[in-house]
N, C-alpha and C positions, 0 to 999 in steps of 0.2 A: 498458567497464564492464564489472566482473567480480559477482556477484550475490553474490562471499560476500564481498570485499571492505566497504560499505558496513557499517552497524548497521543492520537490518534493525527497526523500531518495530514490535510483532503490532499489531494491529486492542484496543479493547477490549471487542468483543465476543468477545474469544478467550478472556474472564476464567473460566469455568468449565471452562475443559482444551477446548476445544474448539479444530477446527482456521479459520483466516480468509484476511486478506488483510496483506503487512507494505508496510510502506512505506519506504525507504527518503530523510531529509529532507533530512539532504547536497548532497542532487543538489539542494532544490528552487530556491537560489539564481542557477542558471546555467537557471533556465525552465526545469525538468524533472522531473518524478517519478516517482519507482520504484516499480512496486507490481507483484506478487509473490504466486504462490501460498504459504500458510505448510509445507500439506503436499508441497510440491513445491521444497524449495529451492534444488536444482536445476537448474527445468524456467522455464522463456518468463518474461518479464518485461513487463510492460505499460509502457511508458514516455507520460506522460500531461503535459497543461502544469500548474501550479500553478491558473490558475483549472477545469478540468476537473475536476481533486481534491478542489478544492471543494467543486466541486460532486456527486461523489460524491458525498463527504461526510457532507455536506447532505441526504442523499434517504434515505442508511442511518442517518439521522438522524431521522427525516419520519415517518409514518405511512404514508405511500402504499406500503410496501412490504408 
């Protein structure tokens, strides 16, 4: 997998011009969700399962942060 080929979606928390995380949803159906730092588009990519990604999203949306 290359980090340049998929369409990356920026976190909704980046709305105000901030830099955050991005994910590539095209791979989710294959059982992996690539996540990267939007400031380092050629940097490392974290590969997580769809359920782990859902947990990350739930944590980010919660008031526990």
